[in-house]
N, C-alpha and C positions, 0 to 999 in steps of 0.2 A: 122095478124099483129101475131108478135111475141112478149110474154111474156120478158118482163127485169127486171133480178132478180139481188139482191144488197150482197156480199156474206157479211155475218156477220161480225162485228168489231172485234169479240172476240167468241174463240172456244176454251173451256177445255175438258180434260178426267181426271181422277185418278192420270196421270202423266207426263200429257202435258198440257201448257197454249199456245194459239198462237194468237197472238193480231195483227192488223194493223200499219204499221210501221207508227210513226208520225215524225212532225218537230225534235220534240227534240231528236230523234234517230239518226238525222243525223252525231253530232259529231264524234259519236261511229264509225259508218260505216266508214268514212274517216279516222279514225284511224288507222283500219285495212286495210283500202285498201293502206293504204300507206305502211305496214309492207311488207316489202321485203319476209319475212321468211315466212308467209302468201299468198302473192300475185303471191311468184313462182310459182304457183301449176295452176296461173290463165292468166300468161301472164305476172305479173309485175306491180307495182305499179300506183294505178290509182290517177293523182291529185285531190287535192280538188274541181276544175273547173271540172272536169266532173263526180262525182260522187252526182251530184242533177240533178234529172230530173224533169222537168216542169210538 
């Protein structure tokens, strides 16, 4: 049997903090995904309905 490991919710170093994405982060990601200047590098803006995964 293979052991299942869960990644930590938060990791930190002296210079960086990484946290698991939360529902409260969705609005900011939707704003970024719709910015044409940002998304020009990634194939174009993504509509809000496509930026949420179940």
